C-alpha positions in Angstrom: -178.6 -102.2 4.6 -179.2 -103.3 8.2 -181.2 -102.1 11.2 -178.4 -99.9 12.5 -175.9 -98.3 10.1 -172.9 -96.3 11.2 -171.5 -93.9 8.6 -168.1 -92.3 9.1 -167.7 -88.8 7.7 -164.8 -86.4 7.5 -164.9 -82.7 6.5 -163.8 -82.0 2.9 -164.3 -85.7 1.9 -167.3 -86.7 -0.2 -169.6 -89.3 1.3 -169.1 -92.8 -0.2 -171.9 -94.4 -2.3 -172.7 -96.9 0.4 -173.1 -94.1 2.9 -175.5 -92.2 0.7 -177.5 -95.4 0.2 -177.7 -95.9 4.0 -178.9 -92.3 4.5 -181.6 -92.5 1.8 -183.0 -95.8 3.1 -183.1 -94.8 6.7 -186.1 -93.6 8.7 -184.1 -92.2 11.6 -180.8 -90.4 11.4 -178.5 -89.4 14.3 -176.0 -86.6 13.5 -173.8 -84.1 15.2 -174.3 -80.4 14.4 -171.3 -80.3 12.1 -172.6 -83.1 9.8 -176.2 -81.9 9.5 -175.6 -80.2 6.1 -174.1 -83.4 4.5 -177.4 -85.2 3.8 -181.0 -84.7 2.7 -183.3 -84.5 5.7 -186.6 -84.6 3.9 -188.8 -87.4 5.2 -186.4 -88.3 7.9 -186.5 -88.1 11.7 -183.3 -86.4 12.5 -182.0 -86.6 16.1 -179.0 -84.4 17.2 -176.2 -86.3 18.9 -175.2 -84.6 22.2 -174.0 -86.1 25.5 -173.5 -89.9 25.5 -176.2 -90.4 28.2 -178.8 -88.7 26.1 -177.7 -90.5 23.0 -178.1 -93.9 24.8 -181.7 -93.0 25.7 -182.5 -91.7 22.2 -180.9 -94.7 20.5 -182.8 -97.2 22.7 -186.1 -95.4 21.9 -185.3 -95.3 18.1 -184.3 -99.0 18.1 -187.6 -100.0 19.8 -189.6 -98.5 16.9 -188.2 -101.2 14.5 -187.2 -98.6 12.0 -183.9 -98.4 10.0 -181.4 -96.1 11.8 -178.2 -94.4 10.5 -175.7 -92.8 12.8 -173.4 -90.2 11.3 -170.1 -90.3 13.1 -167.1 -88.0 12.5 -163.9 -89.9 11.5 -163.5 -93.6 12.2 -166.6 -94.6 14.3 -164.7 -97.5 15.9 -161.6 -95.5 16.9 -162.6 -93.7 20.1 -165.9 -93.1 18.4 -169.6 -93.7 19.0 -169.3 -97.0 17.2 -167.7 -98.6 20.2 -170.9 -98.0 22.3 -173.2 -99.3 19.6 -171.2 -102.4 18.8 -171.0 -103.3 22.5 -174.7 -102.8 23.2 -176.5 -104.0 20.0 -176.4 -107.2 18.0 -173.4 -107.3 15.7 -175.5 -109.0 12.9 -177.8 -105.9 12.9 -175.0 -103.4 12.4 -173.3 -102.2 9.3 -170.3 -99.9 9.5 -169.0 -97.7 6.7 -165.7 -96.3 8.1 -163.8 -93.1 7.3 -160.2 -92.0 8.2 -159.8 -90.6 11.7 -158.6 -87.1 12.4 -155.4 -88.6 13.8 -154.7 -90.3 10.5 -155.3 -87.1 8.7 -153.0 -85.2 11.1 -150.2 -87.7 10.6 -150.5 -87.3 6.9 -150.2 -83.6 7.1 -146.7 -83.8 8.6 -145.7 -86.9 6.7 -145.3 -89.0 9.9 -146.0 -92.7 10.0 -148.2 -94.3 12.6 -145.8 -97.1 13.6 -145.4 -97.0 17.4 -148.0 -94.3 17.9 -149.8 -94.4 21.2 -153.2 -92.8 21.0 -155.5 -91.7 23.8 -158.8 -89.8 24.0 -159.4 -87.1 26.6 -162.6 -86.1 24.8 -165.2 -86.3 27.6 -162.7 -88.1 29.8 -160.8 -87.0 32.9 -157.1 -86.2 32.5 -156.3 -88.0 35.8 -153.9 -90.8 35.2 -152.6 -89.5 31.9 -149.0 -89.2 33.2 -148.3 -93.0 33.6 -150.1 -93.7 30.3 -147.8 -91.5 28.2 -144.7 -91.9 30.3 -141.8 -93.2 28.1 -143.9 -93.0 25.0 -142.1 -91.4 22.1 -145.0 -90.7 19.7 -148.4 -89.8 21.1 -151.8 -88.8 19.5 -154.4 -87.1 21.7 -158.0 -86.3 21.1 -158.8 -83.2 23.1 -162.0 -81.4 24.2 -163.0 -78.0 25.6 -161.7 -78.8 29.1 -158.7 -80.9 28.2 -157.3 -78.3 25.8 -153.7 -78.3 24.4 -152.8 -75.7 27.0 -154.3 -77.7 29.9 -152.6 -80.8 28.7 -149.3 -79.0 28.5 -149.6 -77.6 32.0 -150.4 -81.1 33.3 -147.4 -82.6 31.4 -145.0 -79.9 32.8 -146.2 -80.7 36.4 -145.2 -84.3 35.9 -141.9 -83.7 34.2 -143.1 -84.6 30.8 -142.2 -81.3 29.0 -139.6 -82.7 26.6 -142.0 -83.1 23.7 -142.6 -81.3 20.5 -146.3 -80.7 20.0 -148.2 -80.4 16.8 -151.7 -78.8 17.1 -154.1 -79.5 14.2 -157.0 -77.1 14.2 -160.2 -77.5 12.1 -158.8 -80.4 10.0 -160.6 -80.6 6.7 -162.1 -77.2 6.9 -161.1 -74.0 5.0 -159.6 -72.5 8.1 -157.4 -75.5 8.9 -154.2 -74.6 10.8 -151.2 -76.5 12.0 -149.0 -75.2 14.8 -145.7 -76.6 16.0 -144.1 -75.7 19.3 -142.5 -77.3 22.4 -144.9 -78.4 25.2 -143.2 -76.1 27.7 -144.2 -73.1 25.4 -147.8 -74.3 25.0 -149.2 -73.7 28.5 -150.7 -70.3 27.8 -151.7 -70.7 24.1 -155.3 -70.8 22.8 -156.6 -72.9 19.9 -159.8 -73.6 18.1 -162.1 -76.0 19.9 -161.8 -78.5 17.0 -158.2 -79.8 17.4 -156.1 -82.9 17.9 -152.5 -83.1 19.2 -149.5 -85.1 18.1 -146.5 -85.3 20.5 -143.0 -86.3 19.5 -140.5 -87.0 22.3 -137.2 -85.0 22.2 -135.7 -86.9 25.1 -134.4 -90.5 24.9 -134.0 -90.8 28.7 -136.3 -93.4 30.2 -138.3 -92.5 33.3 -138.0 -95.3 36.0 -138.3 -95.7 39.7 -135.4 -93.8 41.3 -133.2 -95.1 44.2 -134.8 -95.0 47.6 -132.7 -92.0 48.6 -134.5 -89.9 46.0 -137.9 -90.3 47.5 -139.3 -87.7 49.9 -140.1 -89.5 53.1 -140.4 -89.1 56.9 -137.5 -90.2 59.2 -136.1 -92.2 56.4 -139.1 -94.6 56.4 -139.7 -96.2 53.0 -140.5 -99.7 51.7 -137.0 -100.6 50.6 -136.4 -101.4 46.9 -135.7 -105.1 47.5 -138.8 -105.6 49.7 -140.9 -103.4 47.4 -139.9 -105.6 44.4 -140.9 -108.8 46.3 -144.2 -107.2 47.4 -145.1 -106.0 43.9 -144.2 -109.5 42.5 -146.6 -111.1 45.1 -149.3 -108.6 44.2 -149.1 -109.9 40.7 -150.8 -106.7 39.3 -152.4 -106.8 35.9 -152.9 -103.6 33.9 -156.3 -102.1 34.5 -156.8 -103.4 38.0 -157.6 -101.5 41.2 -154.9 -101.3 43.9 -155.2 -100.1 47.5 -151.9 -99.1 49.1 -152.9 -98.8 52.8 -150.5 -96.9 55.1 -148.7 -95.6 52.0 -146.0 -93.5 53.7 -143.8 -92.3 50.9 -146.1 -93.9 48.2 -143.2 -95.9 46.8 -145.3 -99.1 46.4 -148.3 -97.4 44.8 -145.9 -95.5 42.5 -144.0 -98.6 41.7 -147.3 -100.3 40.8 -148.1 -97.6 38.3 -145.2 -98.9 36.2 -147.1 -102.2 35.8 -150.7 -100.9 36.0 -150.8 -97.6 34.0 -154.5 -98.0 33.0 -155.7 -99.0 36.5 -156.9 -97.2 39.6 -154.2 -96.9 42.2 -155.1 -95.5 45.7 -152.4 -94.4 48.2 -154.1 -94.2 51.6 -152.2 -92.3 54.3 -153.4 -90.9 57.6 -150.8 -88.1 57.9 -151.3 -85.0 55.8 -147.6 -84.2 55.7 -146.8 -87.7 54.3 -149.5 -87.2 51.6 -147.6 -84.1 50.5 -144.5 -86.4 50.2 -146.5 -88.8 48.1 -147.6 -86.0 45.8 -144.0 -84.9 45.4 -142.8 -88.4 44.7 -145.5 -89.2 42.2 -144.7 -86.0 40.2 -141.0 -87.0 40.2 -141.9 -90.4 38.8 -144.6 -89.1 36.3 -147.2 -91.2 38.2 -150.6 -89.6 38.6 -152.1 -91.9 41.3 -155.0 -91.1 43.8 -154.0 -89.9 47.3 -156.5 -90.5 50.1 -155.7 -88.7 53.4 -157.4 -90.7 56.1 -157.3 -93.5 58.6 -158.0 -97.1 57.4 -160.3 -98.9 57.3 -162.7 -95.9 57.5 -161.0 -94.1 54.6 -161.5 -97.1 52.4 -165.4 -97.1 52.4 -165.9 -94.9 49.3 -163.2 -96.6 47.1 -163.9 -99.1 44.4 -163.5 -102.8 45.3 -159.8 -103.7 44.9 -158.1 -106.5 42.9 -155.0 -106.0 45.0 -154.3 -104.7 48.5 -150.9 -103.8 49.9 -150.8 -103.0 53.7 -147.6 -101.3 54.6 -148.8 -99.6 57.8 -151.7 -100.3 60.1 -151.4 -98.1 63.2 -152.3 -101.0 65.4 -155.4 -102.0 63.3 -153.9 -104.8 61.3 -156.8 -107.2 61.9 -159.5 -104.6 61.2 -157.7 -103.5 58.0 -157.1 -107.1 56.8 -160.7 -108.1 57.5 -162.2 -105.1 55.8 -159.8 -105.3 52.8 -160.4 -109.1 52.4 -164.2 -108.7 52.4 -164.0 -105.9 49.8 -161.4 -107.6 47.6 -162.6 -109.2 44.4 -162.4 -113.0 43.9 -158.9 -114.1 43.0 -157.6 -110.9 44.6 -154.2 -110.7 46.3 -153.4 -109.0 49.6 -149.8 -108.5 50.6 -148.8 -107.2 54.1 -145.4 -106.0 55.2 -144.8 -106.4 59.0 -141.9 -105.6 61.1 -143.1 -106.4 64.7 -143.9 -109.8 66.3 -147.1 -108.4 67.7 -148.5 -107.4 64.3 -147.3 -110.7 62.9 -149.2 -112.6 65.6 -152.4 -110.6 65.0 -152.1 -111.1 61.2 -151.6 -114.9 61.6 -154.5 -115.1 64.1 -156.8 -113.5 61.6 -155.6 -115.8 58.8 -156.1 -118.9 60.9 -159.5 -117.8 62.1 -160.6 -117.5 58.5 -158.6 -120.5 57.2 -157.3 -118.3 54.4 -155.0 -119.3 51.5 -151.7 -117.6 52.5 -147.9 -117.8 52.5 -145.4 -116.0 54.7 -141.7 -115.1 54.3 -139.1 -113.7 56.6 -136.9 -111.4 54.6 -133.4 -110.4 55.7 -131.5 -108.2 53.2 -128.1 -106.6 53.6 -126.4 -104.0 51.4 -122.6 -103.7 50.8 -121.6 -100.4 52.3 -118.2 -98.6 52.8 -116.9 -98.6 56.4 -113.8 -96.4 56.7 -111.4 -97.9 54.1 -113.2 -101.2 54.2 -116.6 -102.6 53.1 -119.1 -104.7 54.8 -122.7 -105.9 54.4 -125.0 -103.7 56.5 -128.4 -105.4 57.3 -131.6 -103.6 56.8 -134.6 -104.1 59.1 -135.9 -107.7 59.2 -139.4 -107.9 57.6 -142.2 -110.4 57.3 -144.1 -110.5 54.0 -147.5 -112.2 54.0 -149.5 -112.9 50.9 -153.2 -113.8 51.0 -155.3 -114.9 48.0 -159.0 -114.7 48.0 -160.3 -117.9 46.5 -163.8 -118.5 45.1 
């Protein structure tokens, strides 16, 4: 018995002996509505678990009393459960955890499916934004849903991003007498309704891997796009880690931001573009590539003010404001952040170099000339692409 005890429970499964001991020895018990009937409340202060913000406040108040606390948590408390918050905010040596099986484990057992290679994500109380790149190319997926991110809403989202080639299993009311399992393709799920208590398992029916297409497949204006070879060099220089924040300034077709989502599926990626019609191209391109990035229609640097501080900044277009954009981005960029600029004109190159020299920044610059072998009549020759300068700046401590 410790100051804080976290007890996992699951419908239809008896509480373990250790769990019953925790409950009987506790002064304060936190429980959701569904678990209230599982324990004797006499002589206990019982606090209902609601929204996380309210739970944090109630938990802090209960802890200050010095009394013994038990938190009743459905399923495995440490698997997308309330146990994560408690273990990260209270002393580990004051916490005891009595786990239970998760609803995903029970769901898999119902259809005799092993958990090897299963990618699990929770949309319970979380936005669906960014889901596409997280599940793109995953063959076996488990999803915790909620009353907003329902199976139908998730299906509509997946269809929008070209991720409809999945068989979906919907598990309603697991462990209860009215438990139900439904199986149908994602593309037939968009208008279906299910019980609020459900989890999803998705099994891919398509072995084709989604990857960045050739440049010609991107929607773009006047053929303008960061070419594949230059894009690859720029992404290499950005050295993006999964979970980081990237600004793609002057995004154009969005090819760099979308390319970054293949390395940074859990991060925040912002494509900033001043022209509304190009923002529409970015949206079309990100749907084609199953990449749900953030599109900001506005002029930099003003459009950057409300964005989170970046780990990486790519500048592909500046509209004559290269110094202002570099300066604002550098000041906002986190320590050890990387800024990469693509420049085609000598004037912008001179302005960028002047700024770098004035701040004595850690930088490197390349002049890149790339040619592609193309047919010319019955012959072939190398056709040069536009010469480009690639600048990399690192923000040291």
